[in-house]
N, C-alpha and C positions, 0 to 999 in steps of 0.2 A: 587479241584483236583490238582495233581502235573502238572506243565506246561510241555507240550510236544510240540516240534516243529510241526507246522501245515504243513501238506503235502497234497496238493489238486491237482487232475488231472484237467488240463485245458481243459474241454470237451465242454465248451459252446462257442457260437460265438456271436459277437456283433450284435446289431441291425444295420440295415442300416437306417441312419437318413434322414428324408425328408428334402428337401430344404425349407428354411424358407421364408415365405412371410411376410414382415414387415408391420405392420399396425400402424396408428398413435395412440398416447396415448389418452385415453378418457379425455375429458375436466373436467368432474365432475362425481363423483360416490356417490350415496346415500347409506349409510350403516345403516340399522336398527338393532341396537344391541339388543334392548329389545325383539323383536320378536324371534330372533335366540335363545336367552337364554331361553325364555319361552318354545319354542318348545323342546329344549333340556331337560328341567326339566320335561315336560310332557311325555317324553319317558321312565319314570321310570316304566318299565313293566318287567315281567318275561322273561329272555333272554334264547334262545335255546343254547347259547354258554356258555361254562364254564368260559371263561375269555376273555379279550380283545385280547389275542394272538391267540386264536383259531379262533376268528373272522378275525383277521388280515391275518392269513394264508389261511383261507377258501375263503376270498374275495380279495385276491391279484389280482388286475386287470391288472397288467403289466406282459408281457411275462418274464419268468425267464431266457431267453437267454442272459446272460451277462457273460463277461469274468472275472474270478478271477485272474487278472494280478498281477504283483509284488507289485504294490502300494496298491491294495485292500488287498492282503495277509498281507502286512505290518500292516495295520490298524486292520485287523482281529486278528493278533497275539498280538497286544497291548491289546486287550480285553481278549484274551484267556490266557494271562499270569496269570490272577487272575479272574476266572469265578465268584467267590463270589462278587467281586467288580463290575463286569459287571452286575450282577443281581441287585445290589444296584443302579447302574447307570440307568438301565431301570426302576427301581421302582420310580425314581425321578418324573416320569410322572403320578404317581398314581391318583392325583386329576384332571388331565387335558386331558389325551390322549383320553379318551372316547369322550369328548366334541369336540376335534380336529378332530377325525375321522368322527363324525356326521356332522360337518361343511363341511368337504371335500366332503362327499357323497352328502350332500344337494346341493352343487355347482358342482356336477358331475366331481369331480377331483379324481385322484388315491389316495386311503387311505394311500399309502406308504409315501405320503408327510407329514404325521404325524411324520415322523422320523426327520424332519428338526429341530425342537427345541432341539433335542438331540445334533445335531451338533453345533447349535448356542449357546446354553446356559445350556445344561443338564436339560432342562425344568425348569430353575430357573427364576421365575418372577422378582427377585431382580437384575438380572444380569446387569452389566454396563461394557461396553468395554472401553478401553482407547480412542477409536475413537469417543465415544459418542453414540454408539448404545445401546439400552435399552430394557430390558424385555426378555421373553422367545424366542421371534422371532427376537430380536435384530433390532428393528426399529430405523432408523436414524430420526432426528427431522423432516426433510422436508417430507419424505415419511409418517411418522406418521400423520403429519398435513393433508396431502392429503387424508388420509383414516380416517379422523375425530377422530383421537386420540388426545384429548385435553390435555393441561397442564395448570393448575391453581395453585394458592397458596396452595390449599388443596390436589390436586391430579395430578397424571401423568398417563394418560391412557396407555402409552406404557408399564408400569409395570403391568397393569391390565391383568391377565391371560386370561380372557374371552373376553374382548373388543379387546385385541391385537390379539387373535386367529381369531376372526371374521374378523378383518382388514387384517390379514396376508393371510387368505384364499381368500379374495377378490383380494388381490394383486397377489397371485399365480394363481388365475383364469385368471386374465388379462395377466400374463406372459405366461401361458399355451396356451391361445388362440393366443397370439401374435407370439409365436414360434412353431406354427403348432402342438400342442399337444405332443411335444417332452419333456419328463420329464427331461432328462439331460440338455437340453438347458434352460428349465425353472429354474432348480436349479442353473445353471451357471449365469443366469440373476439375480436371487434372490441374489446371492453372490456378483457379480461384477457390476450389474446394466445393464438394458436392452440396454442403449445407447452404452456402450462399446461392448456388445455382437453383436449388429447390425454392429458396425464398423468392428469387426473381421470377421463377416460373409461376408460383402461386399468385404473385402480384399481377402478372399479365392475365392469368385466368380470371381473376376477380374483375379485371377491366374488360374482359371479353375480347382480348386481342391475342394474336398469334404468340406461341411460345417457342418459335424457332430461335436459333442463336442470334440472328440479325435483328430480332424484335426485342430482345432482352436488354434491360438497362444494366450493363455490366461495367466493371472498372476498366479504365483505358488499357491497362496491360493485357487484360483478358480479351478486349475487343481487337487488339493487335495480334493476338496469338493465332487466330484462325487465318488471317491474311498471310502471316509468315509461313504457316503450314501449306496453304494453297500455292504460294509463290514457289516454295521448294518443290512441291509435287509437280507443278506445271513445267518448271525448268528441267526436271529430270525426265518426265514423260515425253517431252518434246525437245530434247537436248539438241538434236540436229537443226531444228528450226532456229534455235538461238545461238548456233555455232559454239556449243559448249562441248569440251572434251571431258567426258566423264572418266574419273580415275579407274585404273584397272584393279578391281577388287574381286578376287575369285569367288564364284558361288560354291564354296566348299570351306571346310574349317582350315584356318591358318594357324591356330593354336591348339595345343593339346594339354590335358591335365595329367600331372605326374604326382605320385605319392612318394615322399622321401621320409625315411625313419628319423625321428627326433627333430630337434630344433636346427634350422639351417640359416646361415648368414647369407643375406641376399648378395653381397659383394662376392663371396666365395663362389656361389652358384653361377653368377653372371660371368666370372672369370673362367670357370670351367667350361661353360657353354659358349664362351667367346662371343658374348653379346654385351651391349652396353648396359650398365646397371639401370640407366634411366628406362630402358625398354622393359627390363624385368620388373621394375617398380610399377610401370604403367600397366602391365598385364596382371600384376598382383597388388594393385593399389590399396587393397584392404589392409595390407600389412603397413602399419603406421610407424613401426620402428625399423631398425636395420636388419631384423631377422624375423623369422616366423616365431610363433608362440612356443614356449617350452613344453611341447606335448610329445606323445609317443610317435606321432606321424604328422608331417607337414604337407599341405596341398599347395602345389605351384602350377601356374599356367605358363607354358613356354612355347616359342615358335615350333610348329609341328616338324620342321626340318631338323630340329635339334633333339628330337625325342630319342633317336637311336643312340646318342651319347649316354643317355641314362638307362638304356636297355642293355647294351652290350657290355659296358664296363663302367658301372656306376660307383664312383668312389664314395658317394654319400651314403651308400648302404651300411658302411661301417664308420660313418663320420662321427667324430667325437662331439657330444653335445656341448653347447657353449657354456651351459651352467651359470646363468645369471638368474636372479630372482628380483621381483619387484617388492619393495618393502613400503607399506603405508605407515607413515610416521604417526606415532601415538604420543600422548603426554608422557614425559619422562625419558623419551629417547634422546640419545646423544650420538655424535659421530664415533666417539670412543667406545661406547657400549655396543653400537652396531658392528664396528670393526672387530671387536672381541667376539661377539655372538656369531658372526659369519666367517671368522678366521681370515680376515683381510686387513688392509691398512687404511687409516683415515685419509691419507693423501690420495690413495686410489679412488676411494668413494668420492672425494671432492673433485678430482680431475674428471671422472666419468660423468658426473652430474653437473658439471660447470658451477660448482659452488665457490663463491669468492670468499666466504667466511664460514664460521662454524655454526651459524644459526640455522635451525631447522623449522619448517612450518608444519603445524599439525594438519594431518589428513592429506599432505602431499606425498608423492611417491618418489622413492630413491631406487636407483638401479644398483644392485649389489652383486659383484662377481664372487662366485664361490671358488676361491683361488687355489685351494689345496685339495680339491677332489681329484680322484684318479683320472677322470676323463677331461680335465681342463688344465691346459698348460699356461695359465695366466702369469705373465711377467710384466711388471711395470715398464713403461717405455723408458729406455735409457740408451746411452752411447757406449759402445765397446771400442777401446783404443787398441789397435792391433800391436801386439808385442812379439818378440822373437819366438819363433816356433808355432805361431798361430796359423791355422788353416781354416777354411770354411767348415771342413769336417769337424775339427776340434771345437770350434765355436758353436756349431750346431748341436754338438753333443753336450757342451757346457750348459746351453740354454734350453735344451730339449726342443729344438726347432728343426724343421727341414731346411736343408741347404738351399733348396729352391726358394723358400720363403725369405731367407736372409738375402739372397741374391736379388729377388724381386723388390724387397724393401729398399735396397740400396742401388738399384739400377745397374747391377754389375753382372758379368757372365759367371755362371756357376763354376766354370773351369779356370777363372782368372786367378792370377797370383795376388796376394795381399802385400801391401807395403807397410813397413814399420811406421807406427804413428797414425796410420789410416783410421779414420773414424767410421764406424759402422753403426747404423741404427739397429738397435736390438729391442724387440718387444713382441708381445703376443700380437699376432696379425689382426686379432679382433679389435684391440684398443686403438691402433693407429688408423684403422679403417673406420671404426665406430665414431671417432671424433668428428669425422667429416660426414659420415652417413647419417648422423643424427639430423643433419640438415637435408631436407628433401626439397628439390626444386619443383615448383608447380608453375603452371601458366595461368596468368590472370588477365581477363579482358577488361580494359579500362572503361569505366562507366562515366556518364555525364557528371561533371562536378568533381571527379576524382583529382587528387593531387598526390605527390610523393608522400607528403606528410600523412594524408588520410589513409593511403594504402599501407604505410609503415605501421600506423596505429591498428589497422584492421588485422594485420597478420603478426603484430608484435615483433617487428624486425626494424633494423635501423635504415634510415634513408640512404646512408652510404652503401649498405649491402645491396640495396636495389640498384643504385647507380653502377656499382662495380660489376654485378652479374650481367647487367644489360649493356655495359660499355657506353653509357649515356654521354653524349657530348652536348646534346640539347635536351634539357629536362622537361620540355613542354610535352604534355600528354594529350592524346587525341582519343575521343570515344571510339571504342572498338579496337584500339591498339592492343596487341598481345605482348605482355611483358613477363619476364621471369621473376619469381620471388622464391628465395631460399628460406623455407620455414623450418623451424625446429620440430623434430619428431616427438618431443616430449611436451 
């Protein structure tokens, strides 16, 4: 619709906030992620609500008595300038908001807190802030560790949309109880930290003035946090008034959890499920490499309509493990010694780890393929020149690869005839995929003062790679603009 200035009568009044009784921080919190996710998956039943927004409006637990002041109107107008973009913005939560609402309800928290990831990251599990906050809920490392969000060479739980949601709800529950069930103070503490909020509350108490959110002397970013929240809430609760088309997000699970034996390559799984690898990465953003960790069992989240593929005829039940290990470089290590120790080749280690020379850095990690184990058919990438008598069957037998893999690598039909002198790309399917899947595309929201140089430095990528992936003709960046950045997974 054409943008029209928003005119709202200020007919609401503020809540009177309770005085806050400060409690000490819990020493230890046990978070059981698996139980929460399993309960969520079991809730796949017929819903009486047409979509998540109908449920959101019907079960709005907080009083609607809030003021649409100048700052709230400012943020509402930003969204109303282009309502189609606002619809897309809300749709970014498609795979995650139902789970977030269920976690909040399970912990007896207002479901409106499911709006927080919109403010933090646009519900983007890949989000990384310049300050080091990560994921949909923008966890800082220390808070993430406290809520059992682990970081290993293979995964970063702060990126995991489901594990981080469970942790964020536990954190919000703590803040909500600490600040006397005041949503605004809870949100302010989430943004600025509970210690700072306690300090500001004590200052107001000493002065004998109110300790509600609007009376506290808070950082500008925190002062804007609540208006952003109110603006979102108002636009959703009264979408028809503002001529907003809310996206169709079912009030039921749209993803499901599956357990697969061993280590699984993300590209292989995405091809089998016939979904884009970007979607599989998004649902499983906690995996920071091209595969799950080398464990006895891998956990994946997939679109619920794909579950039957892994129930009826799951080829991954007998899937050969990839058999890679991570080696932490110690003093005295060399490429030749490592190649001998792990029964592989120096050239392979260099190619997989993007090494330009033979120098190694102490305490850095190298990816080592265990090339001669029975369950790994690792072959360095090479070309096979078709000679007389060659067939896809004979070539597949020679290199111990499936005919379908060779056909797919070379974009040919498995039943096609080969021509003398024809060049065929031959190599373990892991290596040619891994060279590209080491680069993971994330979306970055341009901040005030950003430049291509600053963003390239932030993510350790070249300016050219940013230009290429975005097909930039004009390199002028605007605040709020969403661009793609291909970051290395190592």
